[in-house]
Structure formats: structure tokens, C-alpha cells
C-alpha positions in Angstrom: -19.2 -19.2 9.1 -22.3 -18.5 7.0 -22.7 -20.7 4.0 -21.3 -19.5 0.7 -23.6 -17.1 -1.0 -25.9 -16.7 2.0 -24.3 -13.9 3.8 -25.6 -10.4 3.3 -23.3 -8.0 1.4 -23.6 -5.6 4.4 -24.0 -5.8 8.1 -25.3 -2.3 8.4 -28.8 -1.9 9.9 -31.3 0.3 8.1 -30.4 3.2 10.4 -26.8 2.8 9.5 -25.8 1.7 13.0 -25.6 -1.5 15.0 -28.2 -0.4 17.5 -25.7 0.2 20.3 -24.5 3.6 19.0 -21.6 2.3 17.0 -21.4 2.2 13.2 -21.6 -1.2 11.7 -18.9 -2.4 9.3 -19.9 -3.7 5.8 -19.0 -7.3 5.2 -17.7 -6.4 1.8 -15.3 -3.9 3.4 -14.1 -6.6 5.8 -13.6 -9.0 2.8 -11.8 -6.3 0.9 -9.4 -5.6 3.8 -8.7 -9.3 4.5 -8.1 -10.2 0.8 -6.0 -7.1 0.3 -3.8 -8.0 3.2 -3.4 -11.6 1.9 -2.4 -10.2 -1.6 0.0 -7.5 -0.3 1.5 -9.9 2.2 2.0 -12.5 -0.6 -0.1 -15.2 1.1 -2.0 -15.1 -2.1 1.0 -15.3 -4.5 1.4 -13.2 -7.6 0.1 -15.0 -10.7 -2.0 -17.6 -8.8 -5.5 -18.5 -10.1 -8.2 -18.1 -7.5 -12.0 -18.5 -7.3 -14.6 -16.8 -5.2 -15.8 -19.9 -3.3 -12.3 -20.7 -2.1 -11.5 -17.1 -1.1 -14.8 -16.9 0.7 -13.8 -19.8 2.8 -10.3 -18.4 3.3 -11.6 -15.1 4.8 -14.6 -16.7 6.6 -17.2 -14.7 4.7 -19.9 -15.3 2.2 -19.7 -15.2 -1.6 -21.6 -11.9 -2.0 -19.2 -9.7 0.0 -16.2 -11.5 -1.5 -17.6 -10.9 -5.0 -17.9 -7.2 -4.2 -14.5 -7.0 -2.6 -12.9 -8.7 -5.7 -14.5 -6.1 -7.9 -12.8 -3.4 -5.8 -9.5 -5.3 -5.9 -9.7 -5.6 -9.7 -10.1 -1.8 -9.7 -7.0 -1.5 -7.6 -5.2 -3.8 -10.2 -4.4 -6.3 -7.5 -6.7 -8.9 -9.1 -7.0 -9.6 -12.8 -10.3 -10.9 -14.3 -9.5 -13.5 -17.0 -12.4 -14.0 -19.4 -13.7 -17.6 -19.2 -10.9 -18.6 -16.8 -11.7 -16.8 -13.6 -9.5 -14.7 -11.5 -5.8 -14.3 -11.0 -3.8 -12.5 -8.4 -1.9 -9.7 -10.3 1.5 -10.9 -11.4 4.7 -8.9 -10.6 6.8 -8.5 -13.8 9.2 -5.9 -15.2 6.5 -3.9 -17.0 4.4 -3.6 -13.8 7.3 -2.7 -11.7 8.4 0.0 -14.2 4.9 1.4 -14.0 5.0 1.4 -10.2 8.2 3.4 -10.2 7.0 5.9 -12.8 3.8 6.4 -10.9 5.7 6.9 -7.7 8.0 9.5 -9.2 5.0 11.4 -10.7 2.8 11.3 -7.6 5.2 11.2 -4.7 7.6 13.9 -5.9 4.5 16.2 -6.1 3.5 15.1 -2.6 6.9 16.0 -1.2 6.8 19.4 -3.0 3.3 20.3 -1.6 4.0 18.8 1.8 6.9 21.3 2.3 4.3 24.0 1.7 1.2 22.6 3.5 2.4 20.3 6.3 1.7 21.6 9.8 4.3 21.6 12.5 2.4 18.7 14.1 2.6 16.9 10.8 6.3 17.4 10.6 6.8 16.2 14.2 4.9 13.0 13.5 6.8 12.5 10.3 10.1 12.9 12.2 8.9 10.2 14.7 8.0 7.8 11.9 11.3 8.4 10.1 13.3 7.8 13.3 11.5 4.5 13.7 12.3 3.5 10.2 15.9 4.5 10.7 16.1 2.2 13.7 14.8 -0.7 11.6 17.2 0.3 8.8 20.2 0.2 11.2 19.1 -3.2 12.5 18.6 -4.4 8.9 15.1 -5.5 9.9 13.7 -5.6 6.4 10.0 -6.2 7.0 9.8 -3.8 9.9 11.5 -1.2 7.7 9.1 -1.9 4.8 6.1 -1.4 7.1 7.7 1.8 8.5 8.5 3.0 5.0 4.8 2.5 4.0 3.6 4.5 7.0 6.0 7.4 6.1 4.9 7.6 2.5 1.2 7.3 3.3 1.5 9.9 6.1 3.4 12.3 3.8 0.5 12.0 1.3 -1.8 12.9 4.2 0.2 16.1 5.0 -0.5 17.5 1.6 -4.2 17.8 2.5 -5.3 16.9 -1.0 -7.7 14.0 -1.3 -6.9 13.4 -4.9 -3.2 13.0 -4.3 -3.8 11.0 -1.2 -6.0 8.5 -2.9 -3.6 8.1 -5.8 -0.6 7.6 -3.4 -2.5 5.1 -1.3 -3.2 2.9 -4.3 0.3 3.0 -5.7 1.9 2.5 -2.3 0.0 -0.8 -1.9 1.6 -2.1 -5.1 5.0 -0.7 -4.0 4.8 -2.6 -0.6 3.8 -5.8 -2.3 6.7 -5.5 -4.7 9.3 -5.0 -2.0 8.0 -7.9 0.0 8.3 -10.0 -3.1 11.8 -8.6 -3.7 13.1 -9.3 -0.2 11.5 -12.7 0.0 14.4 -14.2 -2.0 17.3 -12.0 -0.9 18.8 -10.7 2.3 19.2 -7.0 2.8 22.7 -5.7 2.1 24.2 -2.4 3.3 22.7 0.5 1.4 19.6 -1.4 0.2 17.3 0.2 2.8 17.3 3.8 1.9 17.2 6.6 4.5 14.4 9.2 4.6 16.5 11.8 6.5 17.4 14.0 3.4 13.6 14.3 2.7 12.9 15.2 6.3 15.6 17.8 6.3 14.1 19.5 3.2 10.6 19.4 4.6 11.7 20.9 7.9 13.4 23.7 6.0 10.2 24.3 4.0 12.3 23.8 0.9 9.7 22.6 -1.6 12.2 22.1 -4.5 14.6 20.4 -2.1 11.9 18.0 -0.9 11.0 17.2 -4.5 14.7 16.4 -5.3 15.1 14.3 -2.1 12.0 12.2 -3.0 13.2 11.7 -6.5 16.6 10.7 -5.3 15.0 8.3 -2.9 12.9 6.7 -5.6 15.7 6.5 -8.1 18.0 4.9 -5.5 15.3 2.3 -4.9 14.8 1.6 -8.6 18.5 1.0 -9.0 18.1 -2.2 -6.9 15.9 -3.7 -9.6 18.9 -4.9 -11.7 19.4 -7.8 -9.3 15.8 -9.0 -9.9 15.1 -8.3 -13.6 
């Protein structure tokens, strides 16, 4: 591992490639992905104080790319900058969870509406495949497999809208959503009805029923939000 602070912020050559025809990956992008995975996966726990040097050692990268990655994570609201105190992994509290669900309702209901209009037949076929995989995990009560499958469904749905603004907004909020549900299920076993089916949404999308897809997504989100009473 390079010494802290000595690694370049980027591994890209002046030509933008590695010299063997493949595009190099920026070290700050690697740091961002690794730190984001640690945060969303709760290996860096909500509310814990962190520092750049320790995180650089954790992800086996230098201070400069880690500093750049943390700036991006702060923009994603996964890291909080505390004046004169350092950095904190964003806590998970009632206000933040309320904001997540409000943002999901605003963004994802719109995504469902426009997906019914713009998704291609190939998009819908792939969405059906993803939903069947999630249904298998749901029937097995395999919580973490279901959460990963659910994330893929919602992210892919945003892709089918073919609107980069909506896709970017959905990608960001879905990271927070995944982190929250991993936090939620870390202390409780899944009970019947807690893992919510995506089949009504799929049915509306396949009918090209934009209003029905919007309602199905809203029902899905509201059913998920109803589980919060056990935590807060």
C-alpha cells in the first residue's frame, strides 16, 4: 500500500488510458466505491466518527483519493462534516428516514409512471426476470438477498425511464434506502408480509398503465413505510 498522502488522486495516464488499450480507473473512484460499500453495508456504522488516515488504511489507498471520495460521499449525504471535529458516518434517525420515504414517493412514483410509457419490451422482460428473482428470495424469507434484488429492481426501473435526471436522483436515494433496510433488519427477523411483492407494479407496467403503475409504486412505498412503527 502506498503511504498515506503519497498516492496520486488518479491512476489515469495523460492519454486517458493505461497504455494497453483499456481505460484506467481513478483512485478516487475506487476509494469512493469501497467507502460507499462499507457505509451502505453498515461496516462503517451510522453515527460513528471517522478520519481520513484510518479510512485510507481501511481501503488500502492514499489520503488524497480518500479525501476526494469523502467529499463526494458528503455530497451524497452519507458522510457528515463536523466543524472542528472531523467526519461522521451519517446517522439514521426518524427525520432522515421520513425524508427517504418522502423522496422515494416523489421520485419513484414518477419513475413508475414514465416507465409505463417509455420502457421497451426488452426492458420489461429484464424487469420481469429481476422481479421473479426477488419473489424467490421473498418466498424463502432471505432478507439480504431480497434487499439486494429490490435495489436492482428499483435502479433498473429508473433506467427504463430513459431520463438521466430521474435516474441520478433515484440512484442516490436508493443508496440511502438500502442502508436503512439493512439497518432495520440487522435487529429483527423478517416476518410474513414484511418483504413486499413487486408483482402489482410489474402487472401495471406490462399493461402500459401509467396511472396504475404510479398507484402500485405508491402502495409499495406506503406498505414499506408502515413497517417503521416497530423501529421508531
